[in-house]
All heavy atoms as TSV, in Angstrom:
chain	resi	resn	atom	element	x	y	z
A	1	MET	N	N	0.777	-1.173	0.001
A	1	MET	CA	C	0.009	-0.020	-0.033
A	1	MET	C	C	0.908	1.248	0.004
A	1	MET	O	O	1.875	1.237	0.676
A	1	MET	CB	C	-0.892	-0.059	1.265
A	1	MET	CG	C	-1.652	1.234	1.443
A	1	MET	SD	S	-2.718	1.181	2.907
A	1	MET	CE	C	-1.680	1.541	4.231
A	2	LYS	N	N	0.617	2.196	-0.836
A	2	LYS	CA	C	1.370	3.465	-0.876
A	2	LYS	C	C	0.537	4.676	-0.344
A	2	LYS	O	O	-0.745	4.689	-0.550
A	2	LYS	CB	C	1.782	3.705	-2.321
A	2	LYS	CG	C	2.727	2.786	-2.901
A	2	LYS	CD	C	2.985	3.189	-4.321
A	2	LYS	CE	C	4.012	2.090	-4.840
A	2	LYS	NZ	N	4.400	2.359	-6.265
A	3	ILE	N	N	1.116	5.501	0.274
A	3	ILE	CA	C	0.518	6.734	0.851
A	3	ILE	C	C	1.178	7.939	0.111
A	3	ILE	O	O	2.483	7.965	0.118
A	3	ILE	CB	C	0.679	6.893	2.372
A	3	ILE	CG1	C	-0.088	5.705	3.060
A	3	ILE	CG2	C	0.091	8.217	2.885
A	3	ILE	CD1	C	0.119	5.651	4.491
A	4	TYR	N	N	0.372	8.835	-0.429
A	4	TYR	CA	C	1.038	9.885	-1.299
A	4	TYR	C	C	0.893	11.282	-0.532
A	4	TYR	O	O	-0.005	11.445	0.287
A	4	TYR	CB	C	0.252	10.023	-2.547
A	4	TYR	CG	C	0.452	8.779	-3.432
A	4	TYR	CD1	C	-0.431	7.747	-3.386
A	4	TYR	CD2	C	1.581	8.689	-4.247
A	4	TYR	CE1	C	-0.326	6.580	-4.145
A	4	TYR	CE2	C	1.665	7.527	-5.083
A	4	TYR	CZ	C	0.809	6.528	-4.988
A	4	TYR	OH	O	0.980	5.409	-5.778
A	5	SER	N	N	1.757	12.180	-0.766
A	5	SER	CA	C	1.687	13.571	-0.239
A	5	SER	C	C	0.673	14.286	-1.116
A	5	SER	O	O	0.186	13.844	-2.112
A	5	SER	CB	C	3.080	14.176	-0.277
A	5	SER	OG	O	3.474	14.400	-1.575
A	6	SER	N	N	0.527	15.518	-0.653
A	6	SER	CA	C	-0.484	16.433	-1.346
A	6	SER	C	C	-0.051	16.684	-2.827
A	6	SER	O	O	-0.858	17.053	-3.687
A	6	SER	CB	C	-0.801	17.695	-0.573
A	6	SER	OG	O	0.500	18.380	-0.415
A	7	ASP	N	N	1.302	16.685	-3.087
A	7	ASP	CA	C	1.782	16.952	-4.392
A	7	ASP	C	C	1.786	15.559	-5.269
A	7	ASP	O	O	2.396	15.602	-6.326
A	7	ASP	CB	C	3.056	17.612	-4.407
A	7	ASP	CG	C	4.206	16.773	-3.879
A	7	ASP	OD1	O	3.982	15.715	-3.414
A	7	ASP	OD2	O	5.396	17.282	-3.882
A	8	LYS	N	N	1.181	14.605	-4.714
A	8	LYS	CA	C	1.067	13.260	-5.426
A	8	LYS	C	C	2.350	12.465	-5.522
A	8	LYS	O	O	2.463	11.526	-6.299
A	8	LYS	CB	C	0.282	13.347	-6.736
A	8	LYS	CG	C	-1.037	13.941	-6.604
A	8	LYS	CD	C	-1.689	14.023	-7.974
A	8	LYS	CE	C	-3.149	14.640	-7.610
A	8	LYS	NZ	N	-3.959	14.787	-8.782
A	9	SER	N	N	3.407	12.896	-4.810
A	9	SER	CA	C	4.628	12.095	-4.764
A	9	SER	C	C	4.449	11.066	-3.675
A	9	SER	O	O	3.792	11.243	-2.710
A	9	SER	CB	C	5.854	13.010	-4.493
A	9	SER	OG	O	5.798	13.615	-3.215
A	10	GLU	N	N	5.156	9.915	-3.917
A	10	GLU	CA	C	5.149	8.863	-2.932
A	10	GLU	C	C	5.750	9.248	-1.592
A	10	GLU	O	O	6.946	9.542	-1.527
A	10	GLU	CB	C	5.805	7.581	-3.485
A	10	GLU	CG	C	5.567	6.407	-2.605
A	10	GLU	CD	C	6.254	5.118	-3.097
A	10	GLU	OE1	O	6.148	4.939	-4.410
A	10	GLU	OE2	O	6.882	4.402	-2.333
A	11	LEU	N	N	4.938	9.086	-0.580
A	11	LEU	CA	C	5.430	9.419	0.771
A	11	LEU	C	C	5.907	8.251	1.544
A	11	LEU	O	O	6.909	8.264	2.257
A	11	LEU	CB	C	4.340	10.221	1.485
A	11	LEU	CG	C	4.618	10.761	2.934
A	11	LEU	CD1	C	5.543	11.886	2.808
A	11	LEU	CD2	C	3.331	11.376	3.531
A	12	MET	N	N	5.098	7.213	1.432
A	12	MET	CA	C	5.436	6.012	2.246
A	12	MET	C	C	4.832	4.793	1.544
A	12	MET	O	O	3.779	4.747	0.970
A	12	MET	CB	C	4.773	6.042	3.648
A	12	MET	CG	C	5.028	4.923	4.525
A	12	MET	SD	S	4.305	5.136	6.173
A	12	MET	CE	C	4.739	3.569	6.834
A	13	GLN	N	N	5.695	3.695	1.583
A	13	GLN	CA	C	5.342	2.394	1.014
A	13	GLN	C	C	5.066	1.551	2.333
A	13	GLN	O	O	6.084	1.204	3.018
A	13	GLN	CB	C	6.377	1.823	0.159
A	13	GLN	CG	C	6.171	0.398	-0.239
A	13	GLN	CD	C	5.024	0.237	-1.293
A	13	GLN	OE1	O	4.996	1.003	-2.185
A	13	GLN	NE2	N	4.275	-0.813	-1.084
A	14	VAL	N	N	3.846	1.117	2.580
A	14	VAL	CA	C	3.567	0.255	3.724
A	14	VAL	C	C	3.790	-1.141	3.283
A	14	VAL	O	O	3.143	-1.583	2.255
A	14	VAL	CB	C	2.167	0.534	4.250
A	14	VAL	CG1	C	1.843	-0.424	5.408
A	14	VAL	CG2	C	1.979	2.003	4.712
A	15	SER	N	N	4.528	-1.897	3.985
A	15	SER	CA	C	4.822	-3.314	3.526
A	15	SER	C	C	4.171	-4.294	4.520
A	15	SER	O	O	3.940	-5.480	4.184
A	15	SER	CB	C	6.334	-3.617	3.560
A	15	SER	OG	O	6.951	-3.339	4.808
A	16	ALA	N	N	3.858	-3.879	5.719
A	16	ALA	CA	C	3.234	-4.774	6.673
A	16	ALA	C	C	2.384	-4.029	7.758
A	16	ALA	O	O	2.839	-2.922	8.201
A	16	ALA	CB	C	4.268	-5.667	7.379
A	17	ILE	N	N	1.265	-4.635	8.152
A	17	ILE	CA	C	0.566	-4.098	9.294
A	17	ILE	C	C	0.332	-5.260	10.210
A	17	ILE	O	O	-0.111	-6.266	9.852
A	17	ILE	CB	C	-0.863	-3.550	8.880
A	17	ILE	CG1	C	-0.638	-2.343	7.911
A	17	ILE	CG2	C	-1.599	-3.093	10.186
A	17	ILE	CD1	C	-1.907	-1.804	7.416
A	18	GLU	N	N	0.895	-5.100	11.493
A	18	GLU	CA	C	0.912	-6.206	12.328
A	18	GLU	C	C	0.438	-5.868	13.748
A	18	GLU	O	O	0.421	-4.731	14.078
A	18	GLU	CB	C	2.391	-6.805	12.488
A	18	GLU	CG	C	3.041	-7.173	11.199
A	18	GLU	CD	C	4.514	-7.539	11.330
A	18	GLU	OE1	O	5.088	-7.173	12.403
A	18	GLU	OE2	O	5.071	-8.082	10.391
A	19	ARG	N	N	0.060	-6.889	14.533
A	19	ARG	CA	C	-0.339	-6.673	15.896
A	19	ARG	C	C	0.893	-7.083	16.828
A	19	ARG	O	O	1.524	-8.020	16.556
A	19	ARG	CB	C	-1.565	-7.549	16.218
A	19	ARG	CG	C	-1.939	-7.447	17.652
A	19	ARG	CD	C	-3.037	-8.395	18.023
A	19	ARG	NE	N	-3.349	-8.276	19.386
A	19	ARG	CZ	C	-4.283	-8.966	19.983
A	19	ARG	NH1	N	-5.008	-9.835	19.275
A	19	ARG	NH2	N	-4.479	-8.907	21.215
A	20	ASP	N	N	1.159	-6.186	17.733
A	20	ASP	CA	C	2.155	-6.466	18.795
A	20	ASP	C	C	1.524	-6.162	20.121
A	20	ASP	O	O	1.451	-4.949	20.581
A	20	ASP	CB	C	3.414	-5.603	18.539
A	20	ASP	CG	C	4.461	-5.838	19.549
A	20	ASP	OD1	O	4.487	-7.027	20.188
A	20	ASP	OD2	O	5.372	-5.091	19.699
A	21	GLY	N	N	1.019	-7.144	20.850
A	21	GLY	CA	C	0.252	-7.018	22.078
A	21	GLY	C	C	-0.995	-6.224	21.724
A	21	GLY	O	O	-1.790	-6.570	20.958
A	22	ASN	N	N	-1.153	-5.058	22.328
A	22	ASN	CA	C	-2.291	-4.162	22.152
A	22	ASN	C	C	-2.074	-3.078	21.209
A	22	ASN	O	O	-2.907	-2.167	21.045
A	22	ASN	CB	C	-2.799	-3.599	23.475
A	22	ASN	CG	C	-3.506	-4.658	24.415
A	22	ASN	OD1	O	-4.086	-5.600	23.872
A	22	ASN	ND2	N	-3.366	-4.418	25.669
A	23	ASP	N	N	-0.829	-3.138	20.522
A	23	ASP	CA	C	-0.491	-2.069	19.665
A	23	ASP	C	C	-0.655	-2.492	18.164
A	23	ASP	O	O	-0.541	-3.730	17.930
A	23	ASP	CB	C	0.930	-1.540	19.841
A	23	ASP	CG	C	1.134	-0.938	21.220
A	23	ASP	OD1	O	0.148	-0.599	21.831
A	23	ASP	OD2	O	2.275	-0.643	21.611
A	24	LEU	N	N	-0.858	-1.556	17.246
A	24	LEU	CA	C	-0.747	-1.885	15.854
A	24	LEU	C	C	0.489	-1.374	15.305
A	24	LEU	O	O	0.809	-0.169	15.583
A	24	LEU	CB	C	-1.988	-1.166	15.129
A	24	LEU	CG	C	-2.160	-1.536	13.718
A	24	LEU	CD1	C	-2.582	-2.962	13.464
A	24	LEU	CD2	C	-3.094	-0.578	13.096
A	25	VAL	N	N	1.248	-2.185	14.658
A	25	VAL	CA	C	2.555	-1.885	14.138
A	25	VAL	C	C	2.466	-1.739	12.617
A	25	VAL	O	O	2.040	-2.698	11.903
A	25	VAL	CB	C	3.700	-2.845	14.488
A	25	VAL	CG1	C	5.028	-2.355	13.948
A	25	VAL	CG2	C	3.837	-2.901	15.994
A	26	ILE	N	N	2.834	-0.547	12.000
A	26	ILE	CA	C	2.896	-0.343	10.609
A	26	ILE	C	C	4.277	-0.202	10.196
A	26	ILE	O	O	5.069	0.651	10.589
A	26	ILE	CB	C	2.131	0.933	10.371
A	26	ILE	CG1	C	0.642	0.820	10.787
A	26	ILE	CG2	C	2.107	1.215	8.869
A	26	ILE	CD1	C	-0.069	2.085	10.824
A	27	LYS	N	N	4.697	-1.148	9.271
A	27	LYS	CA	C	6.136	-1.142	8.748
A	27	LYS	C	C	6.164	-0.702	7.322
A	27	LYS	O	O	5.189	-1.045	6.558
A	27	LYS	CB	C	6.684	-2.513	8.956
A	27	LYS	CG	C	6.854	-2.999	10.330
A	27	LYS	CD	C	7.419	-4.361	10.479
A	27	LYS	CE	C	7.584	-4.757	12.014
A	27	LYS	NZ	N	8.092	-6.121	12.124
A	28	GLY	N	N	7.247	-0.027	6.956
A	28	GLY	CA	C	7.370	0.430	5.582
A	28	GLY	C	C	8.629	1.203	5.343
A	28	GLY	O	O	9.477	1.267	6.240
A	29	LYS	N	N	8.570	1.897	4.175
A	29	LYS	CA	C	9.698	2.786	3.862
A	29	LYS	C	C	9.197	4.147	3.560
A	29	LYS	O	O	8.215	4.278	2.876
A	29	LYS	CB	C	10.479	2.289	2.664
A	29	LYS	CG	C	11.270	1.047	2.958
A	29	LYS	CD	C	12.086	0.658	1.743
A	29	LYS	CE	C	12.910	-0.604	2.038
A	29	LYS	NZ	N	13.737	-0.993	0.962
A	30	VAL	N	N	9.833	5.157	4.124
A	30	VAL	CA	C	9.446	6.546	3.859
A	30	VAL	C	C	10.316	7.119	2.801
A	30	VAL	O	O	11.524	6.847	2.713
A	30	VAL	CB	C	9.697	7.412	5.109
A	30	VAL	CG1	C	9.250	8.821	4.885
A	30	VAL	CG2	C	8.803	6.826	6.241
A	31	PHE	N	N	9.699	7.740	1.780
A	31	PHE	CA	C	10.435	8.268	0.623
A	31	PHE	C	C	11.145	7.226	-0.185
A	31	PHE	O	O	12.247	7.466	-0.740
A	31	PHE	CB	C	11.410	9.430	1.010
A	31	PHE	CG	C	10.714	10.597	1.694
A	31	PHE	CD1	C	10.986	10.860	3.022
A	31	PHE	CD2	C	9.701	11.307	1.021
A	31	PHE	CE1	C	10.288	11.953	3.604
A	31	PHE	CE2	C	9.055	12.355	1.685
A	31	PHE	CZ	C	9.323	12.725	2.956
A	32	GLY	N	N	10.788	5.955	-0.082
A	32	GLY	CA	C	11.268	4.877	-0.819
A	32	GLY	C	C	12.570	4.336	-0.305
A	32	GLY	O	O	12.949	3.284	-0.815
A	33	THR	N	N	13.245	4.909	0.664
A	33	THR	CA	C	14.499	4.378	1.163
A	33	THR	C	C	14.623	4.192	2.602
A	33	THR	O	O	15.330	3.416	3.133
A	33	THR	CB	C	15.606	5.371	0.677
A	33	THR	OG1	O	15.382	6.607	1.274
A	33	THR	CG2	C	15.766	5.454	-0.807
A	34	MET	N	N	13.940	5.076	3.400
A	34	MET	CA	C	14.191	5.110	4.870
A	34	MET	C	C	13.175	4.089	5.594
A	34	MET	O	O	11.998	4.396	5.610
A	34	MET	CB	C	13.981	6.497	5.420
A	34	MET	CG	C	14.366	6.611	6.873
A	34	MET	SD	S	14.566	8.409	7.343
A	34	MET	CE	C	13.157	9.192	6.690
A	35	PRO	N	N	13.662	3.013	6.043
A	35	PRO	CA	C	12.794	2.070	6.799
A	35	PRO	C	C	12.131	2.693	8.005
A	35	PRO	O	O	12.786	3.462	8.733
A	35	PRO	CB	C	13.709	0.892	7.224
A	35	PRO	CG	C	14.909	1.061	6.400
A	35	PRO	CD	C	15.036	2.519	6.104
A	36	MET	N	N	10.926	2.388	8.184
A	36	MET	CA	C	10.153	3.023	9.315
A	36	MET	C	C	9.242	1.930	9.933
A	36	MET	O	O	8.684	1.141	9.260
A	36	MET	CB	C	9.323	4.180	8.889
A	36	MET	CG	C	8.682	4.927	10.010
A	36	MET	SD	S	7.325	5.923	9.458
A	36	MET	CE	C	6.125	4.738	9.153
A	37	SER	N	N	9.100	2.018	11.256
A	37	SER	CA	C	8.127	1.247	11.926
A	37	SER	C	C	7.328	2.149	12.878
A	37	SER	O	O	7.919	2.677	13.820
A	37	SER	CB	C	8.851	0.078	12.754
A	37	SER	OG	O	7.892	-0.667	13.410
A	38	ALA	N	N	6.004	2.265	12.682
A	38	ALA	CA	C	5.150	3.166	13.406
A	38	ALA	C	C	4.294	2.296	14.226
A	38	ALA	O	O	3.874	1.236	13.927
A	38	ALA	CB	C	4.340	4.041	12.427
A	39	ARG	N	N	4.016	2.817	15.461
A	39	ARG	CA	C	3.274	2.074	16.470
A	39	ARG	C	C	2.018	2.901	16.794
A	39	ARG	O	O	2.064	4.024	17.171
A	39	ARG	CB	C	4.143	1.804	17.678
A	39	ARG	CG	C	3.519	0.898	18.704
A	39	ARG	CD	C	4.557	0.584	19.757
A	39	ARG	NE	N	5.621	-0.393	19.147
A	39	ARG	CZ	C	5.558	-1.608	19.193
A	39	ARG	NH1	N	4.563	-2.188	19.868
A	39	ARG	NH2	N	6.545	-2.376	18.678
A	40	LEU	N	N	0.842	2.297	16.715
A	40	LEU	CA	C	-0.437	2.937	17.128
A	40	LEU	C	C	-0.957	2.295	18.461
A	40	LEU	O	O	-1.212	1.126	18.395
A	40	LEU	CB	C	-1.519	2.752	15.995
A	40	LEU	CG	C	-2.817	3.397	16.317
A	40	LEU	CD1	C	-2.717	4.970	16.383
A	40	LEU	CD2	C	-3.838	3.125	15.192
A	41	LYS	N	N	-0.970	3.091	19.457
A	41	LYS	CA	C	-1.459	2.593	20.722
A	41	LYS	C	C	-2.954	2.729	20.861
A	41	LYS	O	O	-3.605	3.567	20.186
A	41	LYS	CB	C	-0.806	3.352	21.796
A	41	LYS	CG	C	0.768	3.171	21.857
A	41	LYS	CD	C	1.352	3.750	23.076
A	41	LYS	CE	C	2.876	3.419	23.079
A	41	LYS	NZ	N	3.084	2.001	23.406
A	42	PRO	N	N	-3.596	1.915	21.735
A	42	PRO	CA	C	-5.073	1.989	21.819
A	42	PRO	C	C	-5.693	3.417	22.109
A	42	PRO	O	O	-6.694	3.767	21.484
A	42	PRO	CB	C	-5.454	1.048	22.986
A	42	PRO	CG	C	-4.289	0.082	22.988
A	42	PRO	CD	C	-3.086	0.881	22.608
A	43	GLN	N	N	-5.013	4.134	23.011
A	43	GLN	CA	C	-5.528	5.574	23.243
A	43	GLN	C	C	-5.465	6.458	22.083
A	43	GLN	O	O	-6.294	7.334	21.877
A	43	GLN	CB	C	-4.870	6.171	24.485
A	43	GLN	CG	C	-3.408	6.458	24.311
A	43	GLN	CD	C	-2.557	5.210	24.807
A	43	GLN	OE1	O	-3.001	4.109	24.887
A	43	GLN	NE2	N	-1.316	5.558	25.193
A	44	GLU	N	N	-4.497	6.236	21.197
A	44	GLU	CA	C	-4.341	7.029	20.010
A	44	GLU	C	C	-5.382	6.583	18.939
A	44	GLU	O	O	-5.862	7.417	18.200
A	44	GLU	CB	C	-2.907	6.899	19.417
A	44	GLU	CG	C	-1.833	7.473	20.347
A	44	GLU	CD	C	-2.108	8.886	20.852
A	44	GLU	OE1	O	-2.570	9.702	20.012
A	44	GLU	OE2	O	-1.821	9.191	22.041
A	45	ALA	N	N	-5.657	5.342	18.926
A	45	ALA	CA	C	-6.741	4.818	18.024
A	45	ALA	C	C	-8.051	5.354	18.350
A	45	ALA	O	O	-8.888	5.751	17.551
A	45	ALA	CB	C	-6.770	3.310	17.972
A	46	ARG	N	N	-8.268	5.523	19.640
A	46	ARG	CA	C	-9.636	6.054	20.193
A	46	ARG	C	C	-9.592	7.579	19.907
A	46	ARG	O	O	-10.680	8.078	19.426
A	46	ARG	CB	C	-9.744	5.880	21.703
A	46	ARG	CG	C	-10.066	4.475	22.140
A	46	ARG	CD	C	-10.474	4.398	23.611
A	46	ARG	NE	N	-9.299	4.708	24.507
A	46	ARG	CZ	C	-8.533	3.672	24.833
A	46	ARG	NH1	N	-8.612	2.465	24.448
A	46	ARG	NH2	N	-7.510	3.995	25.695
A	47	ALA	N	N	-8.542	8.202	19.904
A	47	ALA	CA	C	-8.447	9.720	19.526
A	47	ALA	C	C	-8.672	9.830	18.078
A	47	ALA	O	O	-9.358	10.731	17.655
A	47	ALA	CB	C	-7.066	10.247	19.919
A	48	ALA	N	N	-8.212	8.835	17.303
A	48	ALA	CA	C	-8.450	8.913	15.777
A	48	ALA	C	C	-9.960	8.709	15.509
A	48	ALA	O	O	-10.473	9.427	14.605
A	48	ALA	CB	C	-7.628	7.921	15.050
A	49	LEU	N	N	-10.588	7.790	16.218
A	49	LEU	CA	C	-11.963	7.570	15.988
A	49	LEU	C	C	-12.836	8.813	16.277
A	49	LEU	O	O	-13.869	9.024	15.652
A	49	LEU	CB	C	-12.489	6.371	16.770
A	49	LEU	CG	C	-11.957	5.021	16.385
A	49	LEU	CD1	C	-12.482	3.966	17.396
A	49	LEU	CD2	C	-12.442	4.670	15.062
A	50	LYS	N	N	-12.355	9.695	17.133
A	50	LYS	CA	C	-13.171	10.900	17.515
A	50	LYS	C	C	-13.032	11.920	16.415
A	50	LYS	O	O	-13.841	12.812	16.309
A	50	LYS	CB	C	-12.585	11.472	18.784
A	50	LYS	CG	C	-12.861	10.683	20.016
A	50	LYS	CD	C	-12.241	11.358	21.248
A	50	LYS	CE	C	-12.549	10.369	22.493
A	50	LYS	NZ	N	-11.888	10.947	23.629
A	51	LEU	N	N	-12.079	11.677	15.486
A	51	LEU	CA	C	-11.902	12.610	14.367
A	51	LEU	C	C	-12.881	12.298	13.162
A	51	LEU	O	O	-13.047	13.079	12.282
A	51	LEU	CB	C	-10.485	12.664	13.803
A	51	LEU	CG	C	-9.464	12.988	14.823
A	51	LEU	CD1	C	-8.040	12.743	14.158
A	51	LEU	CD2	C	-9.582	14.511	15.190
A	52	LEU	N	N	-13.535	11.083	13.262
A	52	LEU	CA	C	-14.347	10.574	12.131
A	52	LEU	C	C	-15.774	11.102	12.270
A	52	LEU	O	O	-16.359	11.179	13.444
A	52	LEU	CB	C	-14.344	9.152	12.132
A	52	LEU	CG	C	-13.009	8.450	11.799
A	52	LEU	CD1	C	-13.203	6.875	12.014
A	52	LEU	CD2	C	-12.441	8.905	10.475
A	53	SER	N	N	-16.325	11.630	11.247
A	53	SER	CA	C	-17.761	11.983	11.189
A	53	SER	C	C	-18.521	10.893	10.494
A	53	SER	O	O	-17.926	9.993	9.833
A	53	SER	CB	C	-17.945	13.277	10.362
A	53	SER	OG	O	-17.552	13.047	9.012
A	54	PRO	N	N	-19.874	10.799	10.656
A	54	PRO	CA	C	-20.608	9.790	10.003
A	54	PRO	C	C	-20.375	9.821	8.417
A	54	PRO	O	O	-20.270	8.703	7.787
A	54	PRO	CB	C	-22.031	10.088	10.317
A	54	PRO	CG	C	-21.954	10.742	11.659
A	54	PRO	CD	C	-20.746	11.558	11.563
A	55	ARG	N	N	-20.257	10.946	7.920
A	55	ARG	CA	C	-20.045	11.075	6.491
A	55	ARG	C	C	-18.635	10.518	6.134
A	55	ARG	O	O	-18.526	9.830	5.075
A	55	ARG	CB	C	-20.141	12.494	6.067
A	55	ARG	CG	C	-20.179	12.764	4.649
A	55	ARG	CD	C	-20.445	14.256	4.349
A	55	ARG	NE	N	-20.503	14.372	2.870
A	55	ARG	CZ	C	-21.067	15.379	2.306
A	55	ARG	NH1	N	-21.582	16.353	2.945
A	55	ARG	NH2	N	-21.057	15.466	1.013
A	56	LEU	N	N	-17.612	10.760	6.859
A	56	LEU	CA	C	-16.317	10.255	6.626
A	56	LEU	C	C	-16.228	8.737	6.827
A	56	LEU	O	O	-15.623	8.006	6.093
A	56	LEU	CB	C	-15.338	10.916	7.495
A	56	LEU	CG	C	-13.861	10.641	7.190
A	56	LEU	CD1	C	-13.453	10.992	5.752
A	56	LEU	CD2	C	-12.976	11.437	8.143
A	57	ILE	N	N	-16.987	8.113	7.759
A	57	ILE	CA	C	-17.030	6.738	7.961
A	57	ILE	C	C	-17.696	6.079	6.749
A	57	ILE	O	O	-17.092	5.079	6.238
A	57	ILE	CB	C	-17.926	6.462	9.222
A	57	ILE	CG1	C	-17.078	6.843	10.493
A	57	ILE	CG2	C	-18.165	4.830	9.313
A	57	ILE	CD1	C	-17.916	6.735	11.761
A	58	LEU	N	N	-18.714	6.677	6.209
A	58	LEU	CA	C	-19.298	6.052	5.008
A	58	LEU	C	C	-18.285	6.090	3.770
A	58	LEU	O	O	-18.221	5.226	3.024
A	58	LEU	CB	C	-20.557	6.873	4.648
A	58	LEU	CG	C	-21.333	6.366	3.353
A	58	LEU	CD1	C	-21.822	4.919	3.489
A	58	LEU	CD2	C	-22.510	7.289	3.117
A	59	PHE	N	N	-17.588	7.288	3.714
A	59	PHE	CA	C	-16.611	7.354	2.626
A	59	PHE	C	C	-15.522	6.331	2.811
A	59	PHE	O	O	-15.142	5.696	1.906
A	59	PHE	CB	C	-15.989	8.735	2.644
A	59	PHE	CG	C	-14.772	8.921	1.817
A	59	PHE	CD1	C	-14.934	8.994	0.369
A	59	PHE	CD2	C	-13.471	8.841	2.251
A	59	PHE	CE1	C	-13.945	9.054	-0.472
A	59	PHE	CE2	C	-12.333	8.991	1.407
A	59	PHE	CZ	C	-12.656	9.027	0.035
A	60	LEU	N	N	-15.056	6.061	4.050
A	60	LEU	CA	C	-14.007	5.033	4.222
A	60	LEU	C	C	-14.472	3.607	3.901
A	60	LEU	O	O	-13.746	2.840	3.353
A	60	LEU	CB	C	-13.519	5.038	5.707
A	60	LEU	CG	C	-12.681	6.332	6.076
A	60	LEU	CD1	C	-12.431	6.277	7.602
A	60	LEU	CD2	C	-11.337	6.297	5.375
A	61	LEU	N	N	-15.718	3.369	4.190
A	61	LEU	CA	C	-16.359	2.099	3.806
A	61	LEU	C	C	-16.426	1.781	2.330
A	61	LEU	O	O	-16.239	0.687	1.851
A	61	LEU	CB	C	-17.619	1.840	4.521
A	61	LEU	CG	C	-17.652	1.743	6.022
A	61	LEU	CD1	C	-19.113	1.722	6.504
A	61	LEU	CD2	C	-16.961	0.515	6.460
A	62	THR	N	N	-16.574	2.910	1.547
A	62	THR	CA	C	-16.685	2.731	0.078
A	62	THR	C	C	-15.317	3.003	-0.639
A	62	THR	O	O	-15.321	2.791	-1.808
A	62	THR	CB	C	-17.778	3.692	-0.432
A	62	THR	OG1	O	-17.483	5.035	-0.116
A	62	THR	CG2	C	-19.190	3.444	0.299
A	63	LEU	N	N	-14.334	3.517	0.065
A	63	LEU	CA	C	-13.107	3.868	-0.597
A	63	LEU	C	C	-12.492	2.767	-1.349
A	63	LEU	O	O	-12.012	3.039	-2.544
A	63	LEU	CB	C	-12.122	4.430	0.542
A	63	LEU	CG	C	-10.744	4.912	0.054
A	63	LEU	CD1	C	-10.910	6.048	-0.947
A	63	LEU	CD2	C	-9.900	5.343	1.153
A	64	PRO	N	N	-12.358	1.445	-0.883
A	64	PRO	CA	C	-11.781	0.467	-1.719
A	64	PRO	C	C	-12.472	0.099	-3.037
A	64	PRO	O	O	-11.897	-0.397	-3.896
A	64	PRO	CB	C	-11.767	-0.706	-0.777
A	64	PRO	CG	C	-11.936	-0.296	0.600
A	64	PRO	CD	C	-12.814	1.051	0.443
A	65	PHE	N	N	-13.661	0.507	-3.138
A	65	PHE	CA	C	-14.506	0.215	-4.363
A	65	PHE	C	C	-14.577	1.392	-5.305
A	65	PHE	O	O	-15.242	1.274	-6.383
A	65	PHE	CB	C	-15.841	-0.188	-3.888
A	65	PHE	CG	C	-15.875	-1.231	-2.869
A	65	PHE	CD1	C	-16.106	-1.031	-1.600
A	65	PHE	CD2	C	-15.460	-2.616	-3.226
A	65	PHE	CE1	C	-16.086	-1.980	-0.520
A	65	PHE	CE2	C	-15.459	-3.583	-2.266
A	65	PHE	CZ	C	-15.741	-3.286	-0.905
A	66	ARG	N	N	-13.920	2.439	-5.005
A	66	ARG	CA	C	-13.940	3.682	-5.923
A	66	ARG	C	C	-12.705	3.594	-6.912
A	66	ARG	O	O	-11.740	2.880	-6.610
A	66	ARG	CB	C	-13.724	4.980	-5.099
A	66	ARG	CG	C	-14.952	5.164	-4.130
A	66	ARG	CD	C	-14.723	6.371	-3.335
A	66	ARG	NE	N	-15.901	6.537	-2.436
A	66	ARG	CZ	C	-16.685	7.605	-2.542
A	66	ARG	NH1	N	-16.508	8.549	-3.413
A	66	ARG	NH2	N	-17.773	7.696	-1.728
A	67	LYS	N	N	-12.883	4.222	-8.002
A	67	LYS	CA	C	-11.872	4.311	-9.024
A	67	LYS	C	C	-10.727	5.130	-8.520
A	67	LYS	O	O	-10.915	6.202	-7.912
A	67	LYS	CB	C	-12.501	4.902	-10.357
A	67	LYS	CG	C	-13.440	4.130	-11.007
A	67	LYS	CD	C	-13.829	4.785	-12.256
A	67	LYS	CE	C	-14.918	3.899	-12.936
A	67	LYS	NZ	N	-15.456	4.525	-14.122
A	68	GLY	N	N	-9.507	4.665	-8.769
A	68	GLY	CA	C	-8.285	5.426	-8.366
A	68	GLY	C	C	-7.736	6.129	-9.378
A	68	GLY	O	O	-7.210	6.895	-9.890
């Protein structure tokens, strides 16, 4: 999975999403060369859920089925 910046250049290549205890670990490379391992803790996941509106939740559910 690739994540792009606002200028449409590749920002991050995600190679794995794993569970480590109660944390979610996202592994990949930033800017195509720099290895990175990001960790999402449960309290941060709850904070992220507070950022979602019902309209954004609907968009996220349909995102994989939209044309890219």
